[in-house]
N, CA, C, O and CB atoms as a CASP TS submission, in Angstrom:
PFRMAT TS
TARGET T0000
AUTHOR 0000-0000-0000
METHOD Language model
MODEL 1
PARENT N/A
ATOM      1  N   MET     1     -95.192  -2.666 -34.558  1.00  0.00           N
ATOM      2  CA  MET     1     -95.634  -2.133 -35.902  1.00  0.00           C
ATOM      3  C   MET     1     -94.506  -2.599 -36.954  1.00  0.00           C
ATOM      4  O   MET     1     -93.302  -2.366 -36.843  1.00  0.00           O
ATOM      5  CB  MET     1     -95.804  -0.423 -35.866  1.00  0.00           C
ATOM      6  N   SER     2     -95.105  -3.268 -37.945  1.00  0.00           N
ATOM      7  CA  SER     2     -94.024  -3.583 -38.984  1.00  0.00           C
ATOM      8  C   SER     2     -93.617  -2.525 -39.788  1.00  0.00           C
ATOM      9  O   SER     2     -94.296  -1.506 -39.917  1.00  0.00           O
ATOM     10  CB  SER     2     -94.418  -4.594 -39.880  1.00  0.00           C
ATOM     11  N   GLU     3     -92.352  -2.741 -40.437  1.00  0.00           N
ATOM     12  CA  GLU     3     -91.666  -1.836 -41.236  1.00  0.00           C
ATOM     13  C   GLU     3     -92.727  -1.402 -42.522  1.00  0.00           C
ATOM     14  O   GLU     3     -93.055  -2.267 -43.335  1.00  0.00           O
ATOM     15  CB  GLU     3     -90.225  -2.564 -41.727  1.00  0.00           C
ATOM     16  N   LYS     4     -93.114  -0.330 -42.608  1.00  0.00           N
ATOM     17  CA  LYS     4     -93.915   0.138 -43.732  1.00  0.00           C
ATOM     18  C   LYS     4     -93.204   0.993 -44.738  1.00  0.00           C
ATOM     19  O   LYS     4     -92.229   1.636 -44.349  1.00  0.00           O
ATOM     20  CB  LYS     4     -95.040   0.876 -43.234  1.00  0.00           C
ATOM     21  N   SER     5     -93.562   1.066 -45.909  1.00  0.00           N
ATOM     22  CA  SER     5     -92.989   2.065 -46.737  1.00  0.00           C
ATOM     23  C   SER     5     -93.408   3.354 -46.354  1.00  0.00           C
ATOM     24  O   SER     5     -94.450   3.515 -45.719  1.00  0.00           O
ATOM     25  CB  SER     5     -93.282   1.863 -48.089  1.00  0.00           C
ATOM     26  N   PHE     6     -92.605   4.370 -46.723  1.00  0.00           N
ATOM     27  CA  PHE     6     -92.955   5.887 -46.610  1.00  0.00           C
ATOM     28  C   PHE     6     -94.400   6.200 -47.084  1.00  0.00           C
ATOM     29  O   PHE     6     -95.249   6.786 -46.413  1.00  0.00           O
ATOM     30  CB  PHE     6     -91.932   6.771 -47.504  1.00  0.00           C
ATOM     31  N   GLU     7     -94.533   5.767 -48.218  1.00  0.00           N
ATOM     32  CA  GLU     7     -95.829   6.050 -48.882  1.00  0.00           C
ATOM     33  C   GLU     7     -96.984   5.394 -48.320  1.00  0.00           C
ATOM     34  O   GLU     7     -98.058   5.996 -48.320  1.00  0.00           O
ATOM     35  CB  GLU     7     -95.780   5.695 -50.249  1.00  0.00           C
ATOM     36  N   ASN     8     -96.878   4.037 -47.761  1.00  0.00           N
ATOM     37  CA  ASN     8     -97.840   3.447 -47.028  1.00  0.00           C
ATOM     38  C   ASN     8     -98.177   4.265 -45.599  1.00  0.00           C
ATOM     39  O   ASN     8     -99.310   4.460 -45.159  1.00  0.00           O
ATOM     40  CB  ASN     8     -97.362   2.012 -46.809  1.00  0.00           C
ATOM     41  N   SER     9     -97.136   4.621 -45.090  1.00  0.00           N
ATOM     42  CA  SER     9     -97.272   5.356 -43.712  1.00  0.00           C
ATOM     43  C   SER     9     -97.977   6.593 -43.983  1.00  0.00           C
ATOM     44  O   SER     9     -98.906   6.930 -43.249  1.00  0.00           O
ATOM     45  CB  SER     9     -95.858   5.694 -42.987  1.00  0.00           C
ATOM     46  N   ILE    10     -97.621   7.294 -44.966  1.00  0.00           N
ATOM     47  CA  ILE    10     -98.271   8.669 -45.106  1.00  0.00           C
ATOM     48  C   ILE    10     -99.738   8.494 -45.536  1.00  0.00           C
ATOM     49  O   ILE    10    -100.570   9.356 -45.253  1.00  0.00           O
ATOM     50  CB  ILE    10     -97.489   9.587 -46.195  1.00  0.00           C
ATOM     51  N   SER    11    -100.038   7.442 -46.180  1.00  0.00           N
ATOM     52  CA  SER    11    -101.507   7.125 -46.623  1.00  0.00           C
ATOM     53  C   SER    11    -102.278   6.827 -45.263  1.00  0.00           C
ATOM     54  O   SER    11    -103.369   7.310 -44.958  1.00  0.00           O
ATOM     55  CB  SER    11    -101.596   5.744 -47.722  1.00  0.00           C
ATOM     56  N   GLU    12    -101.516   5.941 -44.497  1.00  0.00           N
ATOM     57  CA  GLU    12    -102.198   5.555 -43.286  1.00  0.00           C
ATOM     58  C   GLU    12    -102.482   6.880 -42.322  1.00  0.00           C
ATOM     59  O   GLU    12    -103.540   7.041 -41.713  1.00  0.00           O
ATOM     60  CB  GLU    12    -101.280   4.438 -42.528  1.00  0.00           C
ATOM     61  N   LEU    13    -101.420   7.750 -42.289  1.00  0.00           N
ATOM     62  CA  LEU    13    -101.556   8.916 -41.372  1.00  0.00           C
ATOM     63  C   LEU    13    -102.729   9.807 -41.994  1.00  0.00           C
ATOM     64  O   LEU    13    -103.494  10.401 -41.234  1.00  0.00           O
ATOM     65  CB  LEU    13    -100.101   9.773 -41.240  1.00  0.00           C
ATOM     66  N   GLU    14    -102.856   9.892 -43.309  1.00  0.00           N
ATOM     67  CA  GLU    14    -103.962  10.636 -43.896  1.00  0.00           C
ATOM     68  C   GLU    14    -105.348  10.076 -43.503  1.00  0.00           C
ATOM     69  O   GLU    14    -106.285  10.847 -43.295  1.00  0.00           O
ATOM     70  CB  GLU    14    -103.819  10.633 -45.404  1.00  0.00           C
ATOM     71  N   GLU    15    -105.458   8.963 -43.419  1.00  0.00           N
ATOM     72  CA  GLU    15    -106.741   8.106 -43.138  1.00  0.00           C
ATOM     73  C   GLU    15    -106.980   8.497 -41.632  1.00  0.00           C
ATOM     74  O   GLU    15    -108.083   8.901 -41.263  1.00  0.00           O
ATOM     75  CB  GLU    15    -106.524   6.321 -43.380  1.00  0.00           C
ATOM     76  N   ILE    16    -105.945   8.369 -40.799  1.00  0.00           N
ATOM     77  CA  ILE    16    -106.262   8.688 -39.284  1.00  0.00           C
ATOM     78  C   ILE    16    -106.551  10.125 -39.169  1.00  0.00           C
ATOM     79  O   ILE    16    -107.425  10.452 -38.367  1.00  0.00           O
ATOM     80  CB  ILE    16    -105.039   8.325 -38.274  1.00  0.00           C
ATOM     81  N   VAL    17    -105.960  11.012 -39.834  1.00  0.00           N
ATOM     82  CA  VAL    17    -106.261  12.488 -39.759  1.00  0.00           C
ATOM     83  C   VAL    17    -107.690  12.602 -40.038  1.00  0.00           C
ATOM     84  O   VAL    17    -108.436  13.167 -39.238  1.00  0.00           O
ATOM     85  CB  VAL    17    -105.414  13.376 -40.775  1.00  0.00           C
ATOM     86  N   LEU    18    -108.145  12.052 -41.222  1.00  0.00           N
ATOM     87  CA  LEU    18    -109.576  12.175 -41.674  1.00  0.00           C
ATOM     88  C   LEU    18    -110.563  11.626 -40.648  1.00  0.00           C
ATOM     89  O   LEU    18    -111.668  12.134 -40.458  1.00  0.00           O
ATOM     90  CB  LEU    18    -109.785  11.426 -43.014  1.00  0.00           C
ATOM     91  N   ARG    19    -110.117  10.598 -40.022  1.00  0.00           N
ATOM     92  CA  ARG    19    -111.142   9.884 -39.024  1.00  0.00           C
ATOM     93  C   ARG    19    -111.150  10.808 -37.683  1.00  0.00           C
ATOM     94  O   ARG    19    -112.169  10.876 -36.994  1.00  0.00           O
ATOM     95  CB  ARG    19    -110.625   8.181 -38.627  1.00  0.00           C
ATOM     96  N   LEU    20    -110.016  11.483 -37.364  1.00  0.00           N
ATOM     97  CA  LEU    20    -109.975  12.245 -36.200  1.00  0.00           C
ATOM     98  C   LEU    20    -110.814  13.667 -36.505  1.00  0.00           C
ATOM     99  O   LEU    20    -111.521  14.219 -35.662  1.00  0.00           O
ATOM    100  CB  LEU    20    -108.398  12.470 -35.781  1.00  0.00           C
ATOM    101  N   GLU    21    -110.638  14.069 -37.637  1.00  0.00           N
ATOM    102  CA  GLU    21    -111.332  15.301 -38.136  1.00  0.00           C
ATOM    103  C   GLU    21    -112.768  15.285 -38.204  1.00  0.00           C
ATOM    104  O   GLU    21    -113.482  16.261 -37.974  1.00  0.00           O
ATOM    105  CB  GLU    21    -110.897  15.620 -39.421  1.00  0.00           C
ATOM    106  N   ASN    22    -113.200  14.024 -38.561  1.00  0.00           N
ATOM    107  CA  ASN    22    -114.664  13.737 -38.699  1.00  0.00           C
ATOM    108  C   ASN    22    -115.373  13.831 -37.306  1.00  0.00           C
ATOM    109  O   ASN    22    -116.552  14.175 -37.225  1.00  0.00           O
ATOM    110  CB  ASN    22    -114.888  12.278 -39.333  1.00  0.00           C
ATOM    111  N   GLY    23    -114.605  13.510 -36.200  1.00  0.00           N
ATOM    112  CA  GLY    23    -114.984  13.447 -34.913  1.00  0.00           C
ATOM    113  C   GLY    23    -116.136  12.506 -34.587  1.00  0.00           C
ATOM    114  O   GLY    23    -116.911  12.796 -33.675  1.00  0.00           O
ATOM    115  N   ASP    24    -116.281  11.357 -35.317  1.00  0.00           N
ATOM    116  CA  ASP    24    -117.266  10.380 -35.043  1.00  0.00           C
ATOM    117  C   ASP    24    -116.626   9.101 -34.423  1.00  0.00           C
ATOM    118  O   ASP    24    -117.108   7.981 -34.590  1.00  0.00           O
ATOM    119  CB  ASP    24    -118.022  10.058 -36.321  1.00  0.00           C
ATOM    120  N   VAL    25    -115.522   9.349 -33.706  1.00  0.00           N
ATOM    121  CA  VAL    25    -114.851   8.348 -32.874  1.00  0.00           C
ATOM    122  C   VAL    25    -114.798   8.667 -31.417  1.00  0.00           C
ATOM    123  O   VAL    25    -114.743   9.844 -31.062  1.00  0.00           O
ATOM    124  CB  VAL    25    -113.493   8.150 -33.345  1.00  0.00           C
ATOM    125  N   THR    26    -114.812   7.694 -30.558  1.00  0.00           N
ATOM    126  CA  THR    26    -114.991   7.743 -29.176  1.00  0.00           C
ATOM    127  C   THR    26    -113.528   8.320 -28.722  1.00  0.00           C
ATOM    128  O   THR    26    -112.543   8.340 -29.460  1.00  0.00           O
ATOM    129  CB  THR    26    -115.432   6.233 -28.536  1.00  0.00           C
ATOM    130  N   LEU    27    -113.568   8.768 -27.419  1.00  0.00           N
ATOM    131  CA  LEU    27    -112.360   9.268 -26.825  1.00  0.00           C
ATOM    132  C   LEU    27    -111.280   8.225 -26.900  1.00  0.00           C
ATOM    133  O   LEU    27    -110.150   8.527 -27.283  1.00  0.00           O
ATOM    134  CB  LEU    27    -112.597   9.689 -25.396  1.00  0.00           C
ATOM    135  N   ASP    28    -111.582   7.087 -26.568  1.00  0.00           N
ATOM    136  CA  ASP    28    -110.599   5.961 -26.468  1.00  0.00           C
ATOM    137  C   ASP    28    -110.044   5.703 -27.933  1.00  0.00           C
ATOM    138  O   ASP    28    -108.837   5.540 -28.111  1.00  0.00           O
ATOM    139  CB  ASP    28    -111.317   4.588 -25.834  1.00  0.00           C
ATOM    140  N   GLU    29    -110.916   5.671 -28.931  1.00  0.00           N
ATOM    141  CA  GLU    29    -110.589   5.432 -30.322  1.00  0.00           C
ATOM    142  C   GLU    29    -109.588   6.639 -30.727  1.00  0.00           C
ATOM    143  O   GLU    29    -108.532   6.458 -31.334  1.00  0.00           O
ATOM    144  CB  GLU    29    -111.979   5.378 -31.261  1.00  0.00           C
ATOM    145  N   SER    30    -110.035   7.788 -30.340  1.00  0.00           N
ATOM    146  CA  SER    30    -109.263   8.908 -30.624  1.00  0.00           C
ATOM    147  C   SER    30    -107.838   8.856 -30.137  1.00  0.00           C
ATOM    148  O   SER    30    -106.900   9.168 -30.872  1.00  0.00           O
ATOM    149  CB  SER    30    -109.905  10.028 -30.096  1.00  0.00           C
ATOM    150  N   LEU    31    -107.691   8.477 -28.945  1.00  0.00           N
ATOM    151  CA  LEU    31    -106.319   8.360 -28.181  1.00  0.00           C
ATOM    152  C   LEU    31    -105.518   7.232 -29.060  1.00  0.00           C
ATOM    153  O   LEU    31    -104.341   7.382 -29.386  1.00  0.00           O
ATOM    154  CB  LEU    31    -106.536   7.845 -26.425  1.00  0.00           C
ATOM    155  N   SER    32    -106.217   6.212 -29.364  1.00  0.00           N
ATOM    156  CA  SER    32    -105.585   5.094 -29.923  1.00  0.00           C
ATOM    157  C   SER    32    -105.096   5.499 -31.327  1.00  0.00           C
ATOM    158  O   SER    32    -103.989   5.152 -31.739  1.00  0.00           O
ATOM    159  CB  SER    32    -106.537   3.882 -29.949  1.00  0.00           C
ATOM    160  N   LEU    33    -105.858   6.160 -31.967  1.00  0.00           N
ATOM    161  CA  LEU    33    -105.584   6.737 -33.329  1.00  0.00           C
ATOM    162  C   LEU    33    -104.381   7.743 -33.224  1.00  0.00           C
ATOM    163  O   LEU    33    -103.427   7.681 -34.000  1.00  0.00           O
ATOM    164  CB  LEU    33    -106.912   7.493 -33.915  1.00  0.00           C
ATOM    165  N   PHE    34    -104.472   8.595 -32.306  1.00  0.00           N
ATOM    166  CA  PHE    34    -103.565   9.533 -32.232  1.00  0.00           C
ATOM    167  C   PHE    34    -102.182   8.929 -31.690  1.00  0.00           C
ATOM    168  O   PHE    34    -101.142   9.498 -32.021  1.00  0.00           O
ATOM    169  CB  PHE    34    -104.120  10.620 -31.407  1.00  0.00           C
ATOM    170  N   GLU    35    -102.141   7.931 -30.968  1.00  0.00           N
ATOM    171  CA  GLU    35    -100.886   7.137 -30.556  1.00  0.00           C
ATOM    172  C   GLU    35    -100.236   6.599 -31.767  1.00  0.00           C
ATOM    173  O   GLU    35     -99.036   6.789 -31.966  1.00  0.00           O
ATOM    174  CB  GLU    35    -101.213   5.934 -29.574  1.00  0.00           C
ATOM    175  N   LYS    36    -101.029   5.893 -32.636  1.00  0.00           N
ATOM    176  CA  LYS    36    -100.682   5.276 -33.831  1.00  0.00           C
ATOM    177  C   LYS    36    -100.152   6.291 -34.806  1.00  0.00           C
ATOM    178  O   LYS    36     -99.132   6.019 -35.439  1.00  0.00           O
ATOM    179  CB  LYS    36    -101.828   4.549 -34.377  1.00  0.00           C
ATOM    180  N   GLY    37    -100.779   7.466 -34.980  1.00  0.00           N
ATOM    181  CA  GLY    37    -100.315   8.491 -35.835  1.00  0.00           C
ATOM    182  C   GLY    37     -98.959   9.057 -35.424  1.00  0.00           C
ATOM    183  O   GLY    37     -98.141   9.407 -36.275  1.00  0.00           O
ATOM    184  N   ILE    38     -98.727   9.143 -34.131  1.00  0.00           N
ATOM    185  CA  ILE    38     -97.435   9.556 -33.570  1.00  0.00           C
ATOM    186  C   ILE    38     -96.404   8.655 -33.996  1.00  0.00           C
ATOM    187  O   ILE    38     -95.362   9.110 -34.469  1.00  0.00           O
ATOM    188  CB  ILE    38     -97.450   9.619 -32.094  1.00  0.00           C
ATOM    189  N   LYS    39     -96.601   7.344 -33.868  1.00  0.00           N
ATOM    190  CA  LYS    39     -95.673   6.363 -34.299  1.00  0.00           C
ATOM    191  C   LYS    39     -95.359   6.382 -35.605  1.00  0.00           C
ATOM    192  O   LYS    39     -94.191   6.339 -35.991  1.00  0.00           O
ATOM    193  CB  LYS    39     -96.066   5.168 -34.028  1.00  0.00           C
ATOM    194  N   LEU    40     -96.460   6.453 -36.460  1.00  0.00           N
ATOM    195  CA  LEU    40     -96.312   6.485 -37.972  1.00  0.00           C
ATOM    196  C   LEU    40     -95.454   7.787 -38.267  1.00  0.00           C
ATOM    197  O   LEU    40     -94.457   7.643 -38.975  1.00  0.00           O
ATOM    198  CB  LEU    40     -97.835   6.530 -38.767  1.00  0.00           C
ATOM    199  N   SER    41     -95.735   8.917 -37.829  1.00  0.00           N
ATOM    200  CA  SER    41     -95.040  10.103 -38.030  1.00  0.00           C
ATOM    201  C   SER    41     -93.589  10.089 -37.689  1.00  0.00           C
ATOM    202  O   SER    41     -92.737  10.450 -38.501  1.00  0.00           O
ATOM    203  CB  SER    41     -95.662  11.093 -37.320  1.00  0.00           C
ATOM    204  N   LYS    42     -93.290   9.640 -36.402  1.00  0.00           N
ATOM    205  CA  LYS    42     -91.875   9.174 -36.016  1.00  0.00           C
ATOM    206  C   LYS    42     -91.108   8.396 -36.933  1.00  0.00           C
ATOM    207  O   LYS    42     -89.929   8.643 -37.187  1.00  0.00           O
ATOM    208  CB  LYS    42     -91.911   8.402 -34.868  1.00  0.00           C
ATOM    209  N   ASN    43     -91.856   7.322 -37.505  1.00  0.00           N
ATOM    210  CA  ASN    43     -91.231   6.415 -38.481  1.00  0.00           C
ATOM    211  C   ASN    43     -91.060   7.092 -39.793  1.00  0.00           C
ATOM    212  O   ASN    43     -90.046   6.789 -40.421  1.00  0.00           O
ATOM    213  CB  ASN    43     -92.048   5.153 -38.662  1.00  0.00           C
ATOM    214  N   CYS    44     -91.865   7.943 -40.307  1.00  0.00           N
ATOM    215  CA  CYS    44     -91.663   8.647 -41.486  1.00  0.00           C
ATOM    216  C   CYS    44     -90.616   9.662 -41.334  1.00  0.00           C
ATOM    217  O   CYS    44     -89.917   9.900 -42.319  1.00  0.00           O
ATOM    218  CB  CYS    44     -92.874   9.235 -41.928  1.00  0.00           C
ATOM    219  N   GLN    45     -90.432  10.224 -40.358  1.00  0.00           N
ATOM    220  CA  GLN    45     -89.469  11.167 -39.990  1.00  0.00           C
ATOM    221  C   GLN    45     -87.990  10.427 -40.111  1.00  0.00           C
ATOM    222  O   GLN    45     -87.062  10.946 -40.731  1.00  0.00           O
ATOM    223  CB  GLN    45     -89.814  11.717 -38.487  1.00  0.00           C
ATOM    224  N   LYS    46     -87.897   9.230 -39.482  1.00  0.00           N
ATOM    225  CA  LYS    46     -86.685   8.477 -39.509  1.00  0.00           C
ATOM    226  C   LYS    46     -86.284   8.134 -41.073  1.00  0.00           C
ATOM    227  O   LYS    46     -85.139   8.262 -41.506  1.00  0.00           O
ATOM    228  CB  LYS    46     -86.893   7.136 -38.613  1.00  0.00           C
ATOM    229  N   MET    47     -87.272   7.734 -41.757  1.00  0.00           N
ATOM    230  CA  MET    47     -87.146   7.469 -43.188  1.00  0.00           C
ATOM    231  C   MET    47     -86.586   8.660 -43.874  1.00  0.00           C
ATOM    232  O   MET    47     -85.587   8.529 -44.580  1.00  0.00           O
ATOM    233  CB  MET    47     -88.477   7.091 -43.804  1.00  0.00           C
ATOM    234  N   LEU    48     -87.169   9.834 -43.712  1.00  0.00           N
ATOM    235  CA  LEU    48     -86.759  11.079 -44.346  1.00  0.00           C
ATOM    236  C   LEU    48     -85.356  11.422 -43.952  1.00  0.00           C
ATOM    237  O   LEU    48     -84.553  11.753 -44.825  1.00  0.00           O
ATOM    238  CB  LEU    48     -87.696  12.212 -43.983  1.00  0.00           C
ATOM    239  N   ASP    49     -85.024  11.367 -42.737  1.00  0.00           N
ATOM    240  CA  ASP    49     -83.741  11.606 -42.230  1.00  0.00           C
ATOM    241  C   ASP    49     -82.652  10.719 -42.929  1.00  0.00           C
ATOM    242  O   ASP    49     -81.594  11.186 -43.351  1.00  0.00           O
ATOM    243  CB  ASP    49     -83.765  11.377 -40.748  1.00  0.00           C
ATOM    244  N   ALA    50     -83.013   9.370 -43.016  1.00  0.00           N
ATOM    245  CA  ALA    50     -82.115   8.434 -43.743  1.00  0.00           C
ATOM    246  C   ALA    50     -81.984   8.758 -45.157  1.00  0.00           C
ATOM    247  O   ALA    50     -80.847   8.711 -45.627  1.00  0.00           O
ATOM    248  CB  ALA    50     -82.583   7.044 -43.632  1.00  0.00           C
ATOM    249  N   ALA    51     -83.033   9.103 -45.974  1.00  0.00           N
ATOM    250  CA  ALA    51     -82.970   9.573 -47.237  1.00  0.00           C
ATOM    251  C   ALA    51     -82.186  10.806 -47.416  1.00  0.00           C
ATOM    252  O   ALA    51     -81.464  10.931 -48.405  1.00  0.00           O
ATOM    253  CB  ALA    51     -84.218   9.745 -47.688  1.00  0.00           C
ATOM    254  N   GLU    52     -82.279  11.683 -46.559  1.00  0.00           N
ATOM    255  CA  GLU    52     -81.424  12.982 -46.440  1.00  0.00           C
ATOM    256  C   GLU    52     -79.930  12.633 -46.416  1.00  0.00           C
ATOM    257  O   GLU    52     -79.130  13.093 -47.232  1.00  0.00           O
ATOM    258  CB  GLU    52     -81.788  13.817 -45.080  1.00  0.00           C
ATOM    259  N   LYS    53     -79.605  11.779 -45.414  1.00  0.00           N
ATOM    260  CA  LYS    53     -78.316  11.504 -45.292  1.00  0.00           C
ATOM    261  C   LYS    53     -77.772  10.716 -46.445  1.00  0.00           C
ATOM    262  O   LYS    53     -76.579  10.860 -46.712  1.00  0.00           O
ATOM    263  CB  LYS    53     -78.120  10.870 -44.095  1.00  0.00           C
ATOM    264  N   LYS    54     -78.560   9.841 -47.210  1.00  0.00           N
ATOM    265  CA  LYS    54     -78.062   9.257 -48.351  1.00  0.00           C
ATOM    266  C   LYS    54     -77.824  10.143 -49.456  1.00  0.00           C
ATOM    267  O   LYS    54     -76.848   9.986 -50.191  1.00  0.00           O
ATOM    268  CB  LYS    54     -78.873   8.284 -48.740  1.00  0.00           C
ATOM    269  N   VAL    55     -78.730  11.141 -49.628  1.00  0.00           N
ATOM    270  CA  VAL    55     -78.506  12.134 -50.670  1.00  0.00           C
ATOM    271  C   VAL    55     -77.370  12.977 -50.420  1.00  0.00           C
ATOM    272  O   VAL    55     -76.712  13.432 -51.356  1.00  0.00           O
ATOM    273  CB  VAL    55     -79.649  12.965 -50.849  1.00  0.00           C
ATOM    274  N   SER    56     -77.060  13.245 -49.054  1.00  0.00           N
ATOM    275  CA  SER    56     -75.780  14.095 -48.856  1.00  0.00           C
ATOM    276  C   SER    56     -74.608  13.227 -49.166  1.00  0.00           C
ATOM    277  O   SER    56     -73.628  13.729 -49.717  1.00  0.00           O
ATOM    278  CB  SER    56     -75.632  14.680 -47.348  1.00  0.00           C
ATOM    279  N   VAL    57     -74.632  12.041 -48.873  1.00  0.00           N
ATOM    280  CA  VAL    57     -73.451  11.223 -49.349  1.00  0.00           C
ATOM    281  C   VAL    57     -73.291  11.011 -50.744  1.00  0.00           C
ATOM    282  O   VAL    57     -72.178  10.816 -51.232  1.00  0.00           O
ATOM    283  CB  VAL    57     -73.473   9.958 -48.795  1.00  0.00           C
ATOM    284  N   LEU    58     -74.412  11.039 -51.465  1.00  0.00           N
ATOM    285  CA  LEU    58     -74.303  10.821 -52.899  1.00  0.00           C
ATOM    286  C   LEU    58     -73.767  12.235 -53.586  1.00  0.00           C
ATOM    287  O   LEU    58     -73.143  12.281 -54.646  1.00  0.00           O
ATOM    288  CB  LEU    58     -75.800  10.337 -53.500  1.00  0.00           C
ATOM    289  N   LEU    59     -74.128  13.358 -52.788  1.00  0.00           N
ATOM    290  CA  LEU    59     -73.637  14.638 -53.396  1.00  0.00           C
ATOM    291  C   LEU    59     -72.333  15.102 -52.735  1.00  0.00           C
ATOM    292  O   LEU    59     -72.055  16.301 -52.693  1.00  0.00           O
ATOM    293  CB  LEU    59     -74.722  15.765 -53.260  1.00  0.00           C
ATOM    294  N   THR    60     -71.644  14.290 -52.291  1.00  0.00           N
ATOM    295  CA  THR    60     -70.415  14.672 -51.447  1.00  0.00           C
ATOM    296  C   THR    60     -69.248  14.405 -52.531  1.00  0.00           C
ATOM    297  O   THR    60     -69.189  13.320 -53.109  1.00  0.00           O
ATOM    298  CB  THR    60     -70.237  13.683 -49.930  1.00  0.00           C
ATOM    299  N   ASN    61     -68.339  15.422 -52.777  1.00  0.00           N
ATOM    300  CA  ASN    61     -67.210  15.264 -53.631  1.00  0.00           C
ATOM    301  C   ASN    61     -66.075  14.508 -52.993  1.00  0.00           C
ATOM    302  O   ASN    61     -66.194  14.147 -51.822  1.00  0.00           O
ATOM    303  CB  ASN    61     -66.748  16.569 -54.069  1.00  0.00           C
ATOM    304  N   ASP    62     -64.979  14.242 -53.678  1.00  0.00           N
ATOM    305  CA  ASP    62     -63.904  13.597 -53.117  1.00  0.00           C
ATOM    306  C   ASP    62     -63.262  14.232 -51.884  1.00  0.00           C
ATOM    307  O   ASP    62     -62.663  13.597 -51.016  1.00  0.00           O
ATOM    308  CB  ASP    62     -62.970  13.449 -54.104  1.00  0.00           C
ATOM    309  N   ASP    63     -63.461  15.620 -51.902  1.00  0.00           N
ATOM    310  CA  ASP    63     -62.902  16.429 -50.711  1.00  0.00           C
ATOM    311  C   ASP    63     -63.836  16.451 -49.524  1.00  0.00           C
ATOM    312  O   ASP    63     -63.549  17.213 -48.601  1.00  0.00           O
ATOM    313  CB  ASP    63     -62.623  17.911 -51.125  1.00  0.00           C
ATOM    314  N   GLY    64     -64.846  15.754 -49.449  1.00  0.00           N
ATOM    315  CA  GLY    64     -65.823  15.753 -48.444  1.00  0.00           C
ATOM    316  C   GLY    64     -66.695  16.971 -48.456  1.00  0.00           C
ATOM    317  O   GLY    64     -67.250  17.287 -47.404  1.00  0.00           O
ATOM    318  N   GLU    65     -66.866  17.668 -49.508  1.00  0.00           N
ATOM    319  CA  GLU    65     -67.870  18.810 -49.630  1.00  0.00           C
ATOM    320  C   GLU    65     -69.039  18.434 -50.226  1.00  0.00           C
ATOM    321  O   GLU    65     -69.044  17.686 -51.204  1.00  0.00           O
ATOM    322  CB  GLU    65     -67.383  19.929 -50.374  1.00  0.00           C
ATOM    323  N   ILE    66     -70.079  18.902 -49.709  1.00  0.00           N
ATOM    324  CA  ILE    66     -71.492  18.632 -50.413  1.00  0.00           C
ATOM    325  C   ILE    66     -71.550  19.556 -51.486  1.00  0.00           C
ATOM    326  O   ILE    66     -71.411  20.766 -51.306  1.00  0.00           O
ATOM    327  CB  ILE    66     -72.811  18.839 -49.463  1.00  0.00           C
ATOM    328  N   VAL    67     -71.779  18.961 -52.762  1.00  0.00           N
ATOM    329  CA  VAL    67     -71.803  19.828 -53.991  1.00  0.00           C
ATOM    330  C   VAL    67     -73.384  19.970 -54.306  1.00  0.00           C
ATOM    331  O   VAL    67     -73.926  19.190 -55.089  1.00  0.00           O
ATOM    332  CB  VAL    67     -70.905  19.116 -55.316  1.00  0.00           C
ATOM    333  N   LYS    68     -73.982  20.837 -53.762  1.00  0.00           N
ATOM    334  CA  LYS    68     -75.314  21.196 -53.933  1.00  0.00           C
ATOM    335  C   LYS    68     -75.444  21.729 -55.334  1.00  0.00           C
ATOM    336  O   LYS    68     -76.298  21.178 -56.029  1.00  0.00           O
ATOM    337  CB  LYS    68     -75.759  22.186 -52.886  1.00  0.00           C
ATOM    338  N   GLU    69     -74.680  22.796 -55.919  1.00  0.00           N
ATOM    339  CA  GLU    69     -75.018  23.429 -57.214  1.00  0.00           C
ATOM    340  C   GLU    69     -74.947  22.297 -58.357  1.00  0.00           C
ATOM    341  O   GLU    69     -75.683  22.407 -59.338  1.00  0.00           O
ATOM    342  CB  GLU    69     -73.972  24.677 -57.528  1.00  0.00           C
ATOM    343  N   ASP    70     -74.113  21.271 -58.239  1.00  0.00           N
ATOM    344  CA  ASP    70     -74.196  20.297 -59.326  1.00  0.00           C
ATOM    345  C   ASP    70     -75.627  19.726 -59.309  1.00  0.00           C
ATOM    346  O   ASP    70     -76.234  19.598 -60.373  1.00  0.00           O
ATOM    347  CB  ASP    70     -73.098  19.144 -59.167  1.00  0.00           C
ATOM    348  N   PHE    71     -76.205  19.367 -58.088  1.00  0.00           N
ATOM    349  CA  PHE    71     -77.516  18.703 -58.116  1.00  0.00           C
ATOM    350  C   PHE    71     -78.527  19.731 -58.699  1.00  0.00           C
ATOM    351  O   PHE    71     -79.296  19.395 -59.600  1.00  0.00           O
ATOM    352  CB  PHE    71     -77.956  18.199 -56.640  1.00  0.00           C
ATOM    353  N   ILE    72     -78.520  20.907 -58.209  1.00  0.00           N
ATOM    354  CA  ILE    72     -79.465  21.925 -58.604  1.00  0.00           C
ATOM    355  C   ILE    72     -79.342  22.252 -60.029  1.00  0.00           C
ATOM    356  O   ILE    72     -80.381  22.553 -60.617  1.00  0.00           O
ATOM    357  CB  ILE    72     -79.300  23.139 -57.805  1.00  0.00           C
ATOM    358  N   ASN    73     -78.052  22.240 -60.781  1.00  0.00           N
ATOM    359  CA  ASN    73     -77.988  22.511 -62.116  1.00  0.00           C
ATOM    360  C   ASN    73     -78.458  21.353 -62.919  1.00  0.00           C
ATOM    361  O   ASN    73     -78.889  21.546 -64.055  1.00  0.00           O
ATOM    362  CB  ASN    73     -76.669  22.896 -62.471  1.00  0.00           C
ATOM    363  N   ASN    74     -78.402  20.132 -62.391  1.00  0.00           N
ATOM    364  CA  ASN    74     -78.810  18.964 -63.130  1.00  0.00           C
ATOM    365  C   ASN    74     -80.416  18.854 -63.149  1.00  0.00           C
ATOM    366  O   ASN    74     -80.972  18.070 -63.918  1.00  0.00           O
ATOM    367  CB  ASN    74     -78.139  17.672 -62.473  1.00  0.00           C
ATOM    368  N   GLU    75     -81.079  19.618 -62.329  1.00  0.00           N
ATOM    369  CA  GLU    75     -82.537  19.607 -62.341  1.00  0.00           C
ATOM    370  C   GLU    75     -83.065  20.400 -63.317  1.00  0.00           C
ATOM    371  O   GLU    75     -84.199  20.136 -63.716  1.00  0.00           O
ATOM    372  CB  GLU    75     -83.091  19.997 -61.143  1.00  0.00           C
ATOM    373  N   GLU    76     -82.437  21.363 -63.802  1.00  0.00           N
ATOM    374  CA  GLU    76     -82.955  22.355 -64.893  1.00  0.00           C
ATOM    375  C   GLU    76     -83.124  21.687 -66.320  1.00  0.00           C
ATOM    376  O   GLU    76     -83.525  22.357 -67.271  1.00  0.00           O
ATOM    377  CB  GLU    76     -81.909  23.603 -65.041  1.00  0.00           C
TER
END
């Protein structure tokens, strides 16, 4: 599976869920779609974990402490 953007992966996952919920696919197709969905889900989780680490690094001050309140105060 080629590296997809997070948004593309989520969109594809939504399509898979809709097809599985409709129930008009064979058992073999369902298993194949489920397997693909699991792979997409794991890939999305990896991307989210990487983004979380990046945000933590960006919010870390010179003392190595995560400065969450600065981030929260800037959102208001």
